[in-house]
C-alpha positions in Angstrom: 109.9 125.6 98.9 106.8 123.9 100.5 107.0 123.8 104.3 105.6 121.0 106.5 102.1 122.5 106.4 102.0 121.9 102.7 102.4 118.1 103.0 99.1 116.2 102.2 99.2 112.7 103.5 97.3 109.5 102.8 98.3 106.9 105.4 97.1 103.3 105.6 97.7 101.5 108.9 96.5 98.6 110.9 96.2 94.8 110.2 100.0 94.7 109.5 99.8 96.7 106.3 103.2 97.8 104.9 104.7 98.2 101.4 106.0 94.6 101.4 102.4 93.3 101.6 101.2 95.0 98.4 102.2 95.2 94.8 104.1 98.2 93.6 101.4 98.7 91.0 98.8 99.0 93.8 100.8 101.8 95.5 101.2 103.5 92.1 97.4 103.4 91.7 96.9 104.8 95.2 99.2 107.7 94.4 97.1 108.4 91.3 93.8 108.1 93.2 95.0 110.4 95.9 96.2 113.0 93.4 92.9 112.6 91.3 90.8 113.1 94.4 92.6 116.4 95.2 92.8 117.7 91.7 89.2 117.0 90.7 88.0 118.7 93.9 90.1 121.7 93.0 88.5 121.8 89.5 85.0 121.5 91.1 85.8 124.3 93.5 87.4 126.6 90.9 86.5 125.6 87.3 88.8 128.3 85.9 92.0 126.5 87.1 93.9 124.6 84.5 94.4 121.2 86.1 96.6 120.1 83.2 99.4 122.0 85.1 101.3 120.0 87.7 99.4 121.5 90.7 100.1 118.6 93.0 103.4 116.6 92.8 104.9 113.5 94.4 106.9 113.8 97.6 107.5 110.4 99.3 106.1 107.0 100.1 107.1 106.3 103.7 107.6 102.8 105.0 105.4 103.5 108.1 102.6 101.2 107.4 102.0 102.9 103.9 102.2 106.7 104.0 101.8 108.5 100.7 102.9 112.2 100.7 102.0 114.7 98.1 102.6 118.4 98.0 101.6 121.5 96.0 104.0 122.5 93.2 105.7 125.6 94.7 106.4 127.0 91.2 102.7 127.2 90.4 100.7 127.0 93.6 101.2 130.4 95.1 98.9 133.3 96.3 95.3 132.8 95.4 95.9 129.4 93.8 97.5 128.2 97.1 94.3 129.3 98.9 92.1 127.3 96.5 94.2 124.2 96.9 94.0 124.5 100.7 90.3 125.1 100.6 89.8 122.2 98.2 91.6 119.7 100.4 89.5 120.9 103.4 86.3 120.3 101.3 87.5 116.8 100.4 88.5 115.8 103.9 85.4 117.3 105.4 83.2 115.3 103.0 85.0 112.1 104.1 84.7 113.0 107.8 81.0 113.7 107.5 80.3 110.9 105.0 78.5 113.5 102.9 79.8 113.5 99.4 77.1 115.7 97.8 79.6 118.6 97.3 82.1 116.5 95.4 82.1 115.7 91.7 81.6 112.1 90.7 85.1 112.1 89.3 86.4 112.7 92.8 84.1 110.1 94.2 85.4 107.5 91.8 89.0 108.1 93.1 87.8 107.8 96.7 86.0 104.6 95.9 89.2 103.1 94.6 90.9 104.0 97.8 88.0 102.6 99.7 88.3 99.3 97.8 91.9 99.1 98.9 91.0 99.6 102.5 88.4 96.9 102.2 90.7 94.4 100.5 93.4 94.9 103.1 91.2 95.7 106.1 93.1 98.9 107.0 91.8 102.5 107.3 92.9 105.2 104.9 93.8 108.3 107.0 93.9 111.7 105.4 96.3 114.2 107.0 97.8 117.5 106.6 101.0 118.5 108.4 100.8 115.2 110.3 97.4 116.2 111.7 94.6 113.7 111.2 91.6 115.1 109.3 89.4 112.2 108.2 89.4 108.5 107.4 87.9 106.0 105.0 87.4 102.7 106.9 86.9 99.2 105.5 83.2 99.5 106.0 82.8 103.0 104.6 80.2 103.1 101.8 80.8 105.8 99.2 77.9 106.3 96.7 78.0 108.3 93.5 75.8 111.4 93.4 72.7 110.3 91.4 72.1 113.8 90.1 75.7 113.8 88.7 75.6 110.9 86.4 73.8 109.2 83.6 73.6 105.4 83.1 72.7 103.0 80.3 73.8 100.2 78.0 76.6 101.1 75.6 79.7 99.9 73.8 83.1 101.3 74.6 86.4 101.1 72.6 89.8 101.7 74.0 93.3 100.4 74.5 93.7 97.4 76.9 96.6 98.4 79.2 96.3 95.8 81.9 94.4 92.5 82.7 94.5 90.0 85.5 95.2 90.3 89.2 94.0 88.4 92.3 90.6 90.1 92.0 90.4 89.9 88.1 89.9 93.2 86.3 90.9 94.9 83.1 92.1 98.5 82.5 90.9 100.2 79.4 92.4 103.6 78.3 89.7 105.7 76.7 90.7 108.1 73.9 94.2 108.1 75.2 93.0 110.3 78.1 91.8 108.3 81.1 91.6 104.7 82.3 88.5 102.7 83.3 89.0 99.8 85.6 86.5 97.0 85.0 85.9 94.0 87.3 85.5 90.7 85.4 86.0 87.0 85.9 89.2 85.0 85.4 88.0 83.6 82.0 87.4 87.0 80.4 90.6 88.4 82.0 92.6 85.5 80.5 90.9 85.9 77.1 91.7 89.7 77.0 95.2 89.4 78.3 96.2 88.0 74.9 95.1 91.4 73.4 97.2 93.6 75.7 97.9 97.0 74.2 95.4 96.4 71.4 92.2 98.3 70.8 89.3 96.3 72.1 85.5 96.7 72.0 83.4 96.0 75.1 79.6 95.9 75.4 78.0 96.6 78.8 76.3 99.0 81.2 78.0 102.3 82.0 77.7 105.3 84.3 78.9 108.7 82.9 79.7 111.9 84.8 77.3 114.5 83.5 80.0 117.3 83.6 83.1 115.5 82.3 81.3 112.8 80.2 83.9 110.4 81.5 82.8 106.8 82.3 82.7 106.3 86.0 81.7 102.6 86.1 81.4 99.9 83.6 79.8 96.4 83.9 81.1 94.1 81.2 78.6 92.0 79.4 80.4 90.9 76.2 83.8 91.2 74.6 83.4 92.2 70.9 85.3 90.7 68.0 86.8 94.1 67.1 89.8 95.2 65.1 90.5 98.9 64.2 89.7 99.6 60.5 92.5 99.9 58.0 92.4 103.6 57.0 94.5 103.1 53.9 92.2 100.3 52.6 89.2 102.6 53.1 90.8 105.4 51.2 91.9 103.2 48.4 88.1 102.8 47.7 87.5 106.5 48.2 90.2 107.3 45.6 88.1 105.8 42.9 85.3 108.2 43.6 87.2 111.5 44.1 88.8 112.2 40.7 92.3 111.2 41.9 92.5 113.8 44.7 93.6 111.3 47.3 96.2 109.6 45.0 99.1 111.5 46.5 98.4 110.1 50.0 99.9 106.7 50.3 99.9 105.9 54.0 97.8 106.3 57.2 99.9 109.2 58.5 99.6 111.2 55.3 95.8 110.6 55.2 95.3 111.5 58.9 97.4 114.7 58.7 95.4 115.9 55.7 92.1 115.0 57.3 93.0 116.9 60.5 94.6 120.0 58.9 93.2 123.4 59.8 
């Protein structure tokens, strides 16, 4: 079992902050950002590690201001892996303490910037601790920039599932390829327009920044919501059947078509 020295803590205090002042969804997002910051640093420090494993797991949220505790998974994080996790957390907190993020991946920086946005919105510092010992902090005035050498930028169109829209500071959440979510700031009008399409696939035109290593979208500035609806696969193949000597006639629905297209 993990001992007290295994507890990794992100604590927000000051300005009267406590769980009753924020939405449950905001705390959930902070837990994810904290985990992402640690796990992406681990991957950056040791690319061979499989981060799809549950390396870091949830421990508690304490009603002391807001204190989020995570811990290494004792079933996986042992021996050399434990050393890598410890080293990675030190790299992360040292970068924050020195305000030098050059050794972090942009995926890590995106997670830290989300935490920074929370500290700015609620005017309370985010303290990173281990075993109760203070290591570093992100303050409301902390500026965290992406590593320019680590990303590409340009105009593009993205497609994904709309999983959330709205909020006091309007934004939308788009899930890309079913793998990760991009949070996009917008205005109330566009958020209201898109809210009617919740859980649908949407197309958005705008300016993006991509992480060079992961190809993930780090930032997206929305210019235009596209009139987009996913194509009907069955309709497309009904036309294709006419040109393929009846080969596709035995496939009558999208599932059958997709399984045959994706077969080994």
